[in-house]
N, C-alpha and C positions, 0 to 999 in steps of 0.2 A: 688587704690590709690599706688602711687609707691614710696621706700623708697631708695635712695642714701646714700653712705656711708656717706657723710657730716650731710646728714639729721638726720644718724643712732646716731651720735658723738651730734650732735647738740642735741638731745633729751634727749641723756642718761645725757648728761652735765648740761642739763634744770633740770634732776630727782635729781643731783648731788647735786645741788645747794638746791631745794626744800626739802631733807632729810636733809644737813647740818643745811640750817636755823632752823626747825622742830627740830632738836638736840641743838643746841645752844638755841632755844628760851627760856627764862628764868633763864640760866645761869650768875652767877655775875660778871664773869668778862669778859663777852661780853655785860654786859646792860651799862656800864657805855661809853667804846668807843660809841654803837649803840647809845645812849643820846648825847654824846657831835655829833653825825654825824647828828644827828635831829636837834641840835640848830644851827647848820651851816646852813645859808639862801645858803650861796657860793656851799654846798655840796649838799642842796637840790636841788636845782634849775639844776646842773649839773646830778645828777642822774634820775631829770626826762627827761632832753636830752637824758641822756642812755637810759632810759626805753623806748622811744619814737623810739628810732632807732630798740633796740633790737626786739620790736613788728613787728615793719616794717621787719626785717630779718627772724622774725620768719614766717610771712605769706608765705614767700618767699625760704622756706622751706620746704613746703607739697606740695609733686607733686603729680600728675596724669596722664593720656593719655588724650589728647584733643578728643572729639569726632568732627566729622564734617567734612571737608574735608580733614585733615593732623590726618588719624587719628591713627599714629605712632608719633605726636610731643607730648612731654612731659613738660608739662609746671607746672608752682606750682600756688598755689591761689593769689601771687600778681598778674601773669601774666593774669588770668582767669578776675582778676579784673580789668585790665590796657589794657582789649583788644582794646578797642579804639588806645588807643598811640601804640599797637604793629603793628595796620594793618593800621592804615591810616599815610601811607610813605608818603614823597613826590620827588621827581628825586634828588636834591641833597641837597646845602645847602640854610640854609634860616636861616634870624636872629630870636630873640625872639620876639616874637606877629608878626609877621612877616602875610602880606598877599601874598606877591610876593617873589621868588627868589631871590638868593641873586648874580646872576650875570647875566648879561644880555644876551638874545638869538634869533634869528631869529625865531621872533612869524610869523604862518600866519592865517589871521585876517577871520573873516568869512564871508569876501567878497572875498575871496581868495588869496588878495594880501600879501604881508610880510611887516613886520618893525622889526628891533631892539629895542629890550626891555625890559622889566622884565615881564617873565608870572606869570599867575596868581597861586597860590598855588593850589593844589586837597584838602587838607583838611582845612587846616590853614587858616580862613577868608572866608572860602566858603558861609559859609549866607549871607555875606555882598554885597549890590548890589553896594554901592559906598564907597567902601573902602577908600577912598581919607579922606572920613569928617565923615564916620563912623565907625571907628577904631577904635580911640582913645575913645568915648564915650561909645562906648559897652565896650570896656575890663572895664571902670570905669563902667557901670554898673552890668558888669556881676562877677566882681572881688566884687564888696559891697555883690552882694546878694549872692554870697558864703559863703564871709565872716559873713555874718547873719545866715548863713544854723547854720556853727562852732559856733558859737555865742551863737547861740538858742541853742543848745547841750550841751555844757559845761554848759550852764545855767543853762539849767533843772535837768545834774546831780549835781551840786550843791546844789540845793533847794533840792533835793530828800536827797544826804548825810546828810544835813544841821536837816533835819526832823529827819532823824531816830539816828544820832549821837549826838546833841544838847545837849540834856538833860543828858547822859550819860557821854560825855565828852566836856563838854563844854567849859572845862580849854583848852584841846587840839585844838577844833572849832575854839576860838577864838587868838590862839598863832600868830606870827608873823609872821611864818617860815610856816606857813600852808597858812596864806594870799599868803606871797609870791609864794608858789608851785599853788595855784588857779592860778596867775597871768600869771604865765608861761605856764601852761597849756589850759588858756583861747587865751593865744596868741598863741600858736604851731596849737592845733587843728585848731580857725581860721583862721589863714594863710592856714595849709594844705588844708579845705576847698575849700577859696577861689582858690587855683592854682589846687586844680582838678577839680572845677566846669568850671576855665577857661580852662583847657586843654579839655575839651570834645570840643571846638570851637578853641582853637588856638594851637600853641606849643609852651609854655612859655615860654619855653628855648629854643630857633629853633630848627634844626636837623643840621645832621652832611652830610659828602662826601656821604653817600650811603640815604639820606632820612630819617634817623630813626632820634624820637624824643631824643634830650639829657635828657629831662627831665623824661623821660623814665629809660635810660641807668643809671642817676648821682642814680637812686632812688633802682635800682638791683645791682648796686656796695654797696649799704648798707650790703648787707651780706656777699658780699667777704669780706668785709674788716671787721665784723663779725668773719669768718670761720677762717681768717687768724690769731684775734688775741685770737680768743678764744681758739678754738682747738689746736694752738701750744703750747699756757699755759699749757692748759691740758695735751699736749705729756711730755711737759718737767719738769713738777713738780714735778714727783714722783721719776724722775732722779734727779736732782736735792735733795730734800729735803733726799733721803735713801744715799746717796753716803757723801753728805755734814754731815749730823749727824754720819754716819759709821766715816769718816775721823778725825774728831773735836773727836771724843769719843774713841775710841780705839786705835787711831794714831800707831805707830809703822811701821807695814810693809804693812797694810791695807790704811793707811794713804798714804804712799808714791807710791802704784800704785794707788790710784782715783786720787792725785796731779799728776801722770804721764798719767793719761787717758786726764784729761781734758787739761793738758801745751800741748800734742801732738795735740789736738785738735782743740786749739785756736792758735797752729802753723800752722794751713792746712787752708788759703783765706776761706773763707765762699763760697764766689760768685764761686768758683770752684767747690765747693761741690752740692750746689743745682743748679749748670750747667749741672756736670753728672750723678744726680739725673735726671732732667727734661728728660735729652736724652735716658738713661735708661726705662724710662717711656712710652716714644715717640715709642723706637725700640721693647719695650713688647708689647705695644698695637698695632702698625703694625705688628707683629709676632702673633696677637690673633683677628683678625679681628671679628669674630665668637661673640666673648664676649663683642665688645664696637660697636654694630649696631647702639648708637645713638651717635649725636653730644653730648648732654646733659651729658650723662653716663662719655662720652670720657674725657670731661671739668670739670667733677666731680672727676675724676681717678686721673687727674692730678693735681687740687688743692689739694686734699687728701695728695699728695705725698708730693706735696711745703710748709702743714704743718706737717708733718713727717720730712722732711728735717729741716725746720727751729726750729723744736722741739728737734732736735736732737745735731743740733750746736748751740742752746741759753738757754742749760740750766746751762751750765759751771761756768756765772757768778756771778748767785744765789748759787749755789754749795758751790761756796768759802766764801759767805759772811756767811753762816750756817754751815761750818768747822769754820769758825772764833768764829762766835759765842756761837757753840757748844765749843772750845775751855776753854775759859771762863766759862759756865754755868758748865762744869764738875768739877771746882774747887772750886765750890760752897760749901756754908756748907752743904746747904740739901740733896747736890747728894752725899756729901764725908759720910756724918751719914746713906745713904740710903745702901750705898755701905757697911760700917764698919757694917749694921744691916743684912748685909745677901742678898738684897732684887735684884734678877735676874736683869740682866742688861737689858733683854726684857722690864723688868717693869718699869724700870728707864727711859731709852730711849723713852716709852710710856705716862710716868705720869709723869715726873718734863724734861726732855730735850725738844719733841715737841711741847708741848704747850707753849712755854717758848721762841719757835723761829720761831709761828707762825706769832707774828707779823711784821716781818722781810716777811714771805712769801706769806701777804695779801699786803703788802707794793708793794714788786717785782712785782706780779701779776699786778695793778690797773697801774702801770707805766709800764710795759713791752707790755703790750695792744698795746698801744699810739707808743710805737715803732716801734711793726710789723705789725700794718696798714699802716704806711708809708714805711715800709721795702715792703711792696707787690707793691706800689707804684712805690719804687726804680728798683725793679725788676723787674717790667711788662716792667716800660721804657726802661731796656737793651734788653728784649726779652726773661728774662728766670725767668717770672713770672708766671701767669696763663696761663692757655687757650685761643690763640688770641680770641675765638667765646665768651668766658666769661665774663659777664659784672663786670667791674672792673675801679675804677678812675682809677689806674695804665695804664691801657688799655685805656681809655679815655685819658688821656696825653699825651700818646706814639703818639696814632693818631691826635692827638692837636698840635703837636709841630711842624710838617711840615708845618702847615697851618700857622703859625704866622708869615710868611715871604709873605705870599700873599697880594697882594695889587688890593678889598679892605682887614684887616687882619681879618682871623674868631676868634673871641677872646670865643665864647662862651663855648663853650666843655670844654675848658681850666679853664675856670673859673666855671663854673657847678663842676666839679670835685674837685677844690680847696676850693668852699666854703664848701661841704656835706663833705669833706673829715678832712677841716680847725675845722666844729664845732662837730663832733663826736672826733676828739683829743684834741683838746681843754676840751669839756666835760669830758673826762676822764683825762685830767693831772689835772685838777679842783679839779676832786673829789678823785684822787690819796693824792694832798694835802691833802684835809681833813681826808683821812682814813690814812696816814700815822701820822698826828698830832693826831690821837684819840686813833690808836693803839701803838704807842711809847711809851713804859714803863717810857724811861726817860722824856718824856714831862709830863706824866701823876704824876709822882713823884713831879714835881715843881706846880704843879695846888695846 
């Protein structure tokens, strides 16, 4: 097993999240907002979608060296599972569920003559003898079979959980929220099984210019989006929380210095900082080639530095919010009483200030996640994002933009990246709205 830098940070982040969940379990000030999130059908549906994306991202974060012809190739658990999609490439473009190439070529027939037409694909639909008449019935048959496999798996687990929890948690199992969650899980798993089964026979989202499966590229882009959104947030949170609380609580010269730092940082265009950092990383890797012998390692290092620079440039907004909230909290009666009783300033910060600004932190984290996922697409579009060899939705959009002027138009790479990115960002935004409504104390006081 090989652990990349981003893999290690992802596992650390998951451990931190599990530790926080265990620590906060049973806390009264957490129960009310959590119950409110649970009662929200939109919140639970969006959470299910986010968990589905996270599971795929975690599968793609377990790396090891492949055994076989390419002994030095580093692949992930997702790559191993999707080996047919990686290896069954085509010559060039092919449309979704196509059996021929997208462009006409001069073909050599079996009798030695040549003909101008659409060559058959090497993999997509190769099992069909007469694709003109067999393709659509075969797609429907295999799609329904895969959907039935996924539906059967969900039904089995539903019955199993019902038998285990129906007696002790009867009210929970009969709640409308749980029913909606099961419907969403049923749809996601069943459709996923249908696509997986069809991908063994067709390129369900077509192929790109070099004949690589677009469905495989879109699924691989999930990890990149999650890494950009989560690791960047993990990097910016400590700076935003520490500097924001210190500036608002102590004021004076400390406040002036912190304000000067983030005002100066905001005055520098973020794109220039990112471009300069990526250039420095490329120069460093070029001068130390012996440490970056694998393409995967080089791409992972560039992704890590992109997260670092995005984290350094994106903490200022949350810092300002926390400073303003801390300025208000330090004038509250309970904080003034603690200071009058001689309570240490560190204790006041940890016991009275930090817990009362956590709702802002939680809301900002979820809101910033979606904006960072979109930022990766924009940065990759202008060639200062992730490495070109990294699978990402931004690279897919960047590669597809030149093909939109073709005749006939090649639309599926752009559409696939848009659909996957739209699903992740929409789920994150909907969940952010629910989290904001649950943890905002002003709304809680009006209920």
